[in-house]
C-alpha positions in Angstrom: -38.7 17.8 5.9 -40.5 21.1 5.1 -42.2 19.4 2.1 -43.1 16.4 4.2 -44.8 18.5 6.9 -46.6 20.7 4.4 -48.0 17.6 2.7 -49.4 16.4 5.9 -51.0 19.7 6.6 -52.4 19.8 3.1 -54.1 16.5 3.6 -55.6 17.6 6.9 -56.7 21.1 6.1 -57.4 21.0 2.4 -56.7 23.7 -0.2 -56.3 26.4 2.4 -52.6 25.6 2.8 -51.9 24.9 -0.9 -50.0 28.1 -1.3 -47.8 27.4 1.7 -46.8 24.1 0.2 -45.8 25.8 -3.0 -43.7 28.3 -1.1 -41.7 25.4 0.5 -41.0 24.0 -2.9 -39.0 27.2 -3.7 -36.6 26.4 -0.8 -35.0 23.6 -2.8 -32.6 21.0 -1.3 -29.8 22.1 1.1 -26.1 22.1 0.1 -24.6 18.7 -0.5 -21.9 18.0 2.1 -18.3 17.9 0.6 -15.9 15.4 2.0 -12.2 15.4 1.6 -9.6 12.6 2.0 -7.2 13.4 4.9 -4.5 11.5 6.6 -3.8 11.9 10.3 -0.6 9.9 10.3 1.4 7.0 8.9 1.7 3.4 10.1 5.2 1.8 10.0 5.1 -1.9 9.7 8.4 -3.2 11.0 9.3 -6.7 9.8 11.6 -7.7 12.7 14.1 -10.4 11.9 13.3 -14.0 11.2 16.9 -15.1 11.7 17.4 -13.2 14.9 14.0 -14.2 16.2 12.8 -10.6 16.5 9.0 -10.3 16.0 7.6 -7.6 13.9 6.0 -4.4 15.4 3.6 -1.6 14.4 4.5 2.0 15.0 2.3 5.1 14.3 3.5 8.6 13.5 0.8 11.1 14.5 1.0 14.2 12.3 -0.6 16.5 14.8 1.7 15.7 17.7 4.7 14.9 15.5 5.6 11.9 17.6 5.9 8.2 17.0 4.0 5.7 19.2 5.9 2.5 19.2 4.6 -1.1 19.4 1.0 0.1 19.3 -0.3 -3.4 18.3 1.3 -5.3 21.2 0.3 -2.5 23.6 -3.3 -2.6 22.6 -3.7 -6.3 22.3 -1.3 -7.8 24.8 0.3 -10.1 22.2 2.9 -9.9 19.5 2.2 -9.0 15.9 4.2 -12.0 15.0 7.0 -12.8 12.6 7.7 -10.9 9.4 4.7 -8.7 8.8 5.3 -7.9 5.1 2.6 -5.6 3.9 -0.5 -3.6 5.0 -3.4 -1.6 3.6 -6.1 0.6 5.1 -9.7 -0.1 4.2 -12.5 1.6 6.0 -11.7 1.9 9.7 -9.1 -0.9 9.7 -5.6 -1.6 8.6 -5.1 -5.1 7.3 -1.6 -6.4 8.1 -0.1 -9.3 6.3 1.8 -11.4 8.9 3.7 -13.9 6.6 5.3 -16.1 9.2 2.0 -16.5 11.1 -0.1 -17.4 8.0 -2.7 -14.7 8.8 -3.9 -11.3 8.0 -4.5 -9.1 11.1 -7.5 -6.7 11.1 -6.6 -3.7 13.3 -8.8 -0.7 14.1 -6.9 2.4 13.0 -8.0 4.5 16.0 -7.8 2.0 18.9 -5.2 -0.4 17.4 -7.4 -3.2 18.7 -7.3 -6.3 16.6 -10.2 -8.5 15.5 -10.1 -12.2 14.8 -7.4 -12.5 12.1 -8.1 -14.1 8.7 -6.1 -17.3 8.0 -4.2 -17.1 4.7 -1.3 -19.6 4.0 2.0 -17.9 3.3 0.6 -14.4 2.6 2.8 -11.8 1.1 1.3 -8.5 -0.1 -2.1 -6.8 0.0 -4.1 -4.2 -1.9 -7.7 -2.9 -1.8 -10.5 -1.4 -4.0 -12.4 -0.1 -0.9 -14.7 -3.1 -0.8 -12.3 -6.0 -0.7 -8.8 -6.7 0.4 -6.7 -8.8 -2.0 -3.8 -10.8 -0.7 -1.1 -12.6 -2.6 0.5 -15.8 -1.4 3.5 -18.0 -1.8 1.0 -20.8 -2.4 0.5 -19.3 -5.8 -3.0 -18.1 -5.0 -4.8 -14.8 -4.5 -7.3 -14.4 -1.6 -10.1 -11.9 -1.6 -11.3 -10.8 1.9 -14.7 -9.1 2.1 -14.1 -5.8 4.0 -17.7 -5.8 5.3 -17.6 -9.3 6.9 -13.9 -9.7 7.4 -14.1 -13.2 6.0 -12.5 -14.9 3.0 -14.9 -14.4 0.0 -12.9 -16.2 -2.6 -9.5 -17.8 -3.2 -8.2 -18.2 -6.7 -6.8 -21.4 -8.3 -3.0 -21.7 -8.3 -2.0 -19.2 -10.9 1.7 -18.9 -10.1 4.3 -19.7 -7.5 5.9 -17.1 -5.3 3.4 -14.3 -5.7 4.5 -10.9 -4.5 3.2 -7.4 -5.3 -0.5 -7.0 -6.0 -2.7 -4.2 -7.3 -6.3 -3.7 -8.3 -7.5 -1.5 -11.2 -10.3 -1.3 -13.7 -12.0 -4.5 -12.4 -8.9 -6.6 -12.6 -6.3 -7.7 -10.1 -2.6 -7.8 -11.2 -0.2 -9.9 -9.2 3.6 -10.4 -9.6 4.7 -14.0 -10.2 8.3 -13.5 -9.0 9.9 -16.9 -8.7 9.5 -20.7 -9.1 9.3 -22.4 -5.7 10.0 -25.8 -7.3 13.5 -24.7 -8.3 16.6 -23.9 -6.2 17.6 -20.3 -5.7 20.8 -21.0 -7.7 18.9 -22.4 -10.7 19.1 -19.9 -13.6 15.4 -20.4 -14.2 14.4 -19.7 -10.6 13.2 -16.1 -11.3 10.1 -15.7 -13.4 8.9 -13.0 -15.8 5.1 -12.6 -15.5 2.4 -10.5 -14.0 -0.8 -12.4 -13.8 -4.1 -10.6 -14.6 -7.3 -11.8 -12.8 -10.9 -10.9 -12.8 -11.4 -8.9 -9.5 -14.7 -10.5 -8.6 -14.2 -14.2 -9.6 -10.4 -14.3 -9.3 -10.4 -16.2 -12.6 -7.2 -15.9 -14.5 -7.5 -13.6 -17.6 -4.0 -13.5 -19.0 -0.3 -13.2 -18.3 1.9 -10.1 -19.1 5.6 -10.6 -19.8 7.9 -8.3 -17.8 11.5 -8.1 -16.8 12.9 -10.9 -14.5 11.6 -11.2 -10.9 8.6 -8.8 -10.7 8.1 -7.9 -7.0 6.0 -4.7 -6.7 3.1 -3.3 -8.7 1.2 0.0 -8.3 -1.8 1.5 -10.1 -2.0 5.1 -11.3 -5.0 6.2 -13.3 -5.6 3.6 -16.0 -2.0 2.4 -16.0 0.1 0.1 -13.8 3.8 0.3 -12.9 5.7 -2.8 -12.0 9.1 -3.0 -10.4 11.2 -6.0 -11.4 14.1 -6.8 -9.0 16.2 -8.6 -11.7 18.6 -11.3 -10.5 20.7 -9.0 -8.3 23.5 -9.3 -10.8 23.6 -8.8 -14.6 19.8 -8.2 -14.9 19.2 -4.8 -13.3 16.1 -3.8 -11.3 13.8 -1.6 -13.2 10.3 0.0 -13.4 8.0 -0.7 -16.3 4.7 0.7 -17.4 1.8 -1.5 -18.3 -1.0 0.0 -20.4 -4.2 -2.0 -20.2 -5.8 0.3 -22.8 -3.1 -0.5 -25.2 -3.2 -4.3 -25.2 -1.2 -4.4 -22.0 1.9 -2.9 -23.7 5.0 -2.9 -21.4 7.6 -0.1 -21.5 10.6 0.2 -19.3 11.0 3.7 -17.9 13.8 3.7 -15.3 16.2 1.7 -13.2 15.2 1.4 -9.6 15.1 -1.0 -6.6 12.1 0.8 -4.9 9.3 3.0 -6.0 6.2 4.9 -4.8 3.6 6.9 -6.7 2.1 10.3 -5.7 1.8 13.9 -6.9 1.6 12.7 -10.5 5.1 11.3 -10.2 7.0 8.1 -9.4 9.6 8.5 -6.7 12.5 6.2 -7.4 15.2 4.8 -5.1 18.0 2.9 -6.9 20.2 1.2 -4.3 21.8 -1.9 -5.9 24.1 -3.8 -3.6 27.6 -2.2 -3.4 26.6 1.1 -5.0 25.5 4.4 -3.5 21.8 5.0 -3.5 20.2 7.6 -5.8 16.8 9.3 -5.3 15.0 10.5 -8.4 11.5 11.5 -9.4 9.9 10.6 -12.8 7.1 12.9 -14.0 4.2 10.7 -15.4 3.0 13.5 -17.7 6.2 15.0 -18.9 8.1 11.7 -18.9 11.3 13.1 -17.6 13.5 12.2 -14.6 15.1 14.6 -12.1 16.9 14.3 -8.8 14.6 14.3 -5.8 17.1 14.4 -2.9 20.8 13.8 -2.5 19.9 11.5 0.4 23.2 11.6 2.1 21.4 11.5 5.5 19.9 8.1 4.6 22.3 5.2 5.5 20.5 2.3 3.9 17.1 2.9 2.2 14.5 0.2 3.0 11.1 1.5 1.9 9.4 4.5 0.4 5.8 5.8 0.1 3.9 9.0 -0.7 1.1 10.4 1.4 -1.8 10.7 -1.2 -3.4 13.6 0.7 -0.4 15.9 1.5 2.1 14.8 -1.1 4.8 14.3 1.5 7.4 11.6 0.8 8.5 9.2 3.5 11.6 7.0 3.3 12.7 4.4 5.9 16.3 3.3 6.5 18.3 0.7 8.3 20.7 1.9 10.9 24.5 1.5 10.7 26.0 -1.3 12.8 28.7 0.3 14.9 30.8 -2.9 14.9 30.7 -3.8 11.3 29.9 -0.5 9.6 27.2 -2.3 7.5 23.5 -2.0 7.7 22.0 -3.5 10.9 19.0 -5.9 10.5 18.6 -6.2 14.3 18.4 -2.6 15.6 15.9 0.2 15.2 15.6 2.0 11.9 14.9 5.6 10.9 12.0 7.3 9.1 12.7 10.4 7.0 10.0 12.8 6.0 10.2 15.3 3.1 7.9 17.7 1.3 7.0 17.0 -2.3 9.9 19.2 -3.5 12.5 17.3 -1.4 12.7 19.7 1.5 13.5 17.8 4.7 10.7 18.0 7.4 11.8 15.7 10.1 13.2 12.2 11.0 12.2 9.7 13.6 13.3 6.5 15.3 11.2 3.5 14.3 11.4 -0.3 14.7 13.6 -3.1 13.2 13.5 -3.5 9.4 10.8 -0.9 8.7 9.5 -2.4 5.4 6.0 -0.9 4.9 4.5 2.6 5.2 0.7 2.8 5.2 -1.2 6.1 5.5 -4.2 6.4 7.8 -6.5 8.1 5.2 -10.1 8.9 6.1 -12.9 11.1 4.9 -13.7 14.3 6.7 -16.1 17.2 6.0 -14.5 19.8 3.8 -14.8 23.5 3.8 
């Protein structure tokens, strides 16, 4: 602004003020603002129960108050979130919630919890974002790209699989888990599939298929690499985590057995809870390539989901509650949320909704020091 005003004065008054303009040039530009990513809380997407006709809900843990606000979606919008909300991702000022039974993606303001007009997607399953678009997998075998600026469907892929599940975007490509063949019965030995499909992120054209262990269901990006969790066949083929290296011809390497995973702090946090066996909680160092115990986890009755806050490094694990009548995990009562520091130190635990299957951190940019 100083330079601009000096230039106007120079034009009006001639060479008399030439020196003053030169002095302003010595001021230089002011300091460039520094912004940091911060999270003010975590959303818990509770699936509810399809068989018990319990709709899903949205809870929010506020870090500052240390309290959980329950059913924030229905409170703000006067309607239910719907059946089986399976996934969610924050992009900009909104959280995009995949409501599978409702064939839609809800777009919800992260501050007011008010919903906009939802986006219709048939049989949606999981979501990811690159900050400009939200990508949604579907049991139709297609991937949908939602423009985050218009909140409209920008493109839908051709049918590139069947029961598409976990999805990630990295390096200009979308990677989606092709978990099972919908044309076959669950009891068919060929029901589960073994591929991750690679798509161009802009055109959603299929680029290639990557062979992995049976029944891939989750995929996460970290740096240039991707990590895929295959759930196996819940029997002889064990669930495991594999590394995909795009810079090495999409080489696949198995790194650990696990039924759940989350990435943060340069590590993969692993939960291994196969049916009928006690759960273990470990952490795999991506740089050192070694595995150590994270927590004993005896306080967790039945682990259901895990995620890591990318700004604080805290680890959150949800759990089903124990049915007092049967002694087994309850799929119809409220669950629990456990909060830990990166080193495994317990911070707190909270009551949350029924079948808490997804944790999404409300990350935003704020002016740094």
